[in-house]
C-alpha positions as CSV (number, residue, x, y, z in Angstrom):
1,M,1.8,-18.0,-13.7
2,G,4.3,-15.2,-13.6
3,R,2.3,-13.4,-16.3
4,R,-1.0,-13.8,-14.3
5,I,0.6,-12.5,-11.1
6,T,2.1,-9.5,-13.0
7,L,-1.2,-8.6,-14.6
8,G,-3.0,-9.1,-11.3
9,T,-0.7,-6.5,-9.8
10,V,-0.9,-4.0,-12.7
11,V,-4.5,-4.1,-13.9
12,P,-6.2,-2.7,-10.8
13,F,-4.1,0.5,-11.1
14,T,-4.8,0.9,-14.8
15,Q,-8.5,0.4,-14.1
16,A,-8.2,3.2,-11.6
17,G,-6.9,5.5,-14.3
18,Y,-3.1,5.1,-13.8
19,Q,-0.7,4.5,-16.7
20,V,1.6,1.8,-15.4
21,Y,5.1,0.9,-16.6
22,F,6.3,-2.5,-15.4
23,T,10.1,-2.4,-15.4
24,N,12.9,-4.9,-15.0
25,R,16.7,-4.9,-14.7
26,A,18.7,-4.1,-17.8
27,P,20.1,-7.2,-19.5
28,G,23.8,-8.1,-19.6
29,L,24.6,-6.9,-16.0
30,P,28.3,-7.1,-15.1
31,P,29.1,-9.2,-12.0
32,T,30.3,-6.1,-10.1
33,T,26.8,-4.5,-10.3
34,T,25.7,-2.8,-7.1
35,F,22.3,-1.8,-6.0
36,A,23.3,1.8,-6.6
37,D,24.0,0.9,-10.2
38,L,20.5,-0.6,-10.5
39,A,18.9,2.5,-9.1
40,A,21.0,4.7,-11.4
41,S,19.7,2.7,-14.4
42,Q,16.1,3.2,-13.2
43,A,16.6,6.9,-12.7
44,E,18.2,7.3,-16.1
45,G,15.2,5.6,-17.7
46,I,12.8,7.9,-15.9
47,R,14.7,11.0,-16.9
48,E,14.9,9.9,-20.5
49,H,11.3,8.7,-20.9
50,F,9.4,11.2,-18.7
51,G,11.6,14.2,-19.1
52,G,13.0,13.9,-15.6
53,G,9.8,13.1,-13.8
54,P,9.0,13.1,-11.0
55,V,6.8,9.9,-11.1
56,D,5.2,7.6,-8.6
57,V,7.2,4.4,-8.1
58,L,6.1,1.1,-6.5
59,G,8.3,-1.9,-5.9
60,H,7.7,-5.2,-4.1
61,S,10.3,-7.4,-2.3
62,T,13.6,-6.8,-4.2
63,G,11.7,-4.1,-6.1
64,G,10.9,-2.5,-2.8
65,S,14.6,-2.5,-1.8
66,L,15.3,-0.8,-5.2
67,V,12.7,1.8,-4.5
68,L,14.4,2.7,-1.2
69,Q,17.8,2.9,-3.0
70,L,16.3,5.0,-5.7
71,I,14.9,7.6,-3.4
72,A,18.1,7.7,-1.4
73,D,20.2,8.3,-4.6
74,H,17.9,10.0,-7.0
75,P,15.0,11.6,-5.1
76,D,14.5,14.1,-8.0
77,V,12.8,11.5,-10.2
78,V,10.3,10.3,-7.6
79,R,7.1,12.0,-6.5
80,R,5.8,9.4,-4.1
81,A,7.3,6.0,-3.3
82,V,5.8,2.7,-2.2
83,A,8.1,0.1,-0.8
84,A,6.1,-3.1,-0.5
85,S,7.5,-6.1,1.5
86,A,10.9,-4.5,1.9
87,A,13.0,-2.7,4.5
88,Y,16.2,-0.8,4.8
89,R,18.3,-4.0,4.4
90,L,17.6,-7.6,3.9
91,G,16.1,-9.4,7.0
92,P,18.0,-12.3,8.4
93,V,15.8,-15.0,6.7
94,A,15.8,-13.1,3.4
95,K,19.6,-12.7,3.5
96,Q,20.2,-16.4,4.1
97,A,17.6,-17.6,1.6
98,Q,19.0,-15.3,-1.1
99,L,22.5,-16.5,-0.5
100,D,21.4,-20.1,-0.8
101,L,19.5,-19.3,-4.0
102,L,22.6,-17.4,-5.3
103,H,24.9,-20.4,-4.7
104,K,22.4,-22.8,-6.4
105,M,21.9,-20.5,-9.4
106,E,25.7,-20.2,-9.8
107,R,25.8,-24.0,-9.8
108,D,23.1,-24.8,-12.4
109,G,21.4,-21.6,-13.5
110,R,18.0,-22.6,-12.1
111,F,15.6,-21.0,-9.7
112,H,15.6,-23.2,-6.6
113,A,12.4,-21.8,-4.9
114,Q,12.4,-24.3,-2.1
115,V,15.2,-22.4,-0.3
116,L,12.6,-19.5,0.2
117,V,10.1,-21.5,2.3
118,A,11.2,-20.1,5.7
119,G,10.1,-16.7,4.6
120,F,6.5,-17.8,4.0
121,T,5.8,-19.8,7.2
122,Q,7.5,-20.6,10.5
123,N,5.6,-23.9,10.9
124,K,8.1,-26.7,10.3
125,L,5.5,-29.1,9.0
126,L,4.1,-26.5,6.6
127,Q,7.6,-25.7,5.4
128,R,8.2,-29.3,4.5
129,L,4.9,-29.5,2.7
130,L,5.4,-26.2,0.9
131,A,8.9,-27.3,-0.2
132,V,7.5,-30.2,-2.2
133,P,5.8,-28.2,-5.0
134,M,8.5,-25.5,-4.8
135,R,11.1,-28.1,-5.7
136,L,9.4,-28.3,-9.1
137,A,10.5,-24.7,-9.8
138,P,14.1,-25.6,-10.9
139,L,12.6,-28.1,-13.4
140,L,10.2,-25.5,-14.8
141,I,12.1,-22.2,-14.5
142,K,15.6,-21.8,-16.1
143,A,16.9,-18.3,-16.5
144,S,17.8,-17.5,-20.1
145,R,20.7,-15.4,-18.8
146,P,21.5,-16.6,-15.2
147,S,24.3,-14.1,-14.8
148,D,21.7,-11.3,-14.6
149,P,19.6,-12.6,-11.6
150,I,22.9,-13.7,-10.0
151,A,24.2,-10.2,-10.3
152,V,21.0,-8.8,-8.7
153,L,21.2,-11.3,-5.8
154,R,24.8,-10.3,-5.1
155,A,23.9,-6.6,-5.3
156,E,21.0,-6.8,-2.9
157,D,23.1,-8.7,-0.5
158,G,25.1,-5.5,0.0
159,F,22.0,-3.2,0.0
160,D,21.7,-1.1,3.2
161,V,20.2,2.4,3.4
162,Y,19.6,2.5,7.2
163,D,21.8,5.5,7.9
164,R,20.5,7.4,4.9
165,L,16.8,7.2,5.7
166,P,16.6,10.3,7.9
167,S,17.8,12.5,5.0
168,I,15.2,11.2,2.5
169,Q,12.5,13.7,2.0
170,T,10.3,11.7,-0.4
171,E,6.9,10.8,0.9
172,T,7.1,7.0,1.2
173,L,4.6,4.3,2.1
174,V,6.1,1.1,3.7
175,I,3.4,-1.5,3.2
176,C,3.9,-5.1,4.4
177,G,2.5,-8.2,6.1
178,A,3.3,-9.0,9.8
179,R,3.7,-12.6,8.7
180,D,6.3,-11.8,6.1
181,Y,9.2,-13.7,7.8
182,F,11.8,-12.7,5.3
183,W,12.1,-9.5,7.5
184,T,10.9,-8.8,11.0
185,P,7.9,-6.5,11.8
186,E,10.4,-4.3,13.7
187,M,12.5,-3.7,10.5
188,F,9.4,-2.7,8.5
189,A,8.3,-0.3,11.3
190,E,11.8,1.1,11.8
191,T,12.1,1.8,8.0
192,A,8.9,3.9,8.1
193,E,9.9,5.6,11.4
194,R,13.3,6.7,10.2
195,L,11.9,8.3,7.0
196,P,10.9,11.9,7.7
197,H,7.8,11.5,5.6
198,G,7.3,7.7,6.0
199,Q,4.0,6.0,6.6
200,L,3.5,2.3,7.6
201,V,0.7,0.0,6.7
202,M,1.1,-3.5,8.1
203,Y,-1.5,-6.3,7.7
204,P,-1.5,-8.5,10.8
205,K,-2.5,-11.7,9.0
206,A,-0.7,-11.2,5.7
207,G,2.6,-12.6,4.6
208,H,5.0,-11.7,1.7
209,A,2.6,-11.9,-1.2
210,I,0.5,-8.8,-0.6
211,V,0.5,-7.3,-4.1
212,T,-2.7,-8.9,-5.2
213,M,-4.8,-8.1,-2.1
214,K,-7.7,-5.8,-2.6
215,Q,-6.8,-3.8,0.5
216,F,-3.3,-3.4,-0.8
217,F,-4.6,-1.6,-3.9
218,A,-7.0,0.5,-1.8
219,D,-4.2,1.6,0.6
220,V,-1.7,2.3,-2.1
221,M,-4.1,4.3,-4.2
222,A,-5.2,6.3,-1.2
223,F,-1.6,7.2,-0.5
224,L,-0.7,8.1,-4.1
225,R,-3.7,10.4,-4.3
């Protein structure tokens, strides 16, 4: 399923003529890893592989947070940035859900997806129904190196670029769904407003999983071009 989602995200850009590099965190992260460390690793990779860039970058959710950290710390490697389903810091629901996930992963090394349901719907009945299949995730998904996602969860808990946004000169698209309850609509809007060259696209009826929507691709490609 993860492979299908990844390909569903990448393929429309390749079909439009882009060369896409799908990146992940480096393996073997120390427990003291910060979000600035993760951004520095991405910037180093861009400089080494592309001769310094700049390149277009797109990140979704935690990846979107990383995009904002990257343009705050290493704007020289980025031409245009797309922060999808992310804001200047974790929203209240996202912060609590990730802390719950962190503690459970520290306990058994498994991905307890059911702690994330509050970010997908505010309806209590739907939350209970959605939690049923999501409880299968710990049985199906076990991280081969749990210390790495644990390190990233800890790092993102301390992520906050709110005060730095006005100094970022990178053209940035903040793209999101109004029904993404991990954050608030106000946080998405404020992120774009505080960026000197920020743009906001918010889909009124969409939630967190916007990266396979046809309109998402159309809006992102229009921005990048």
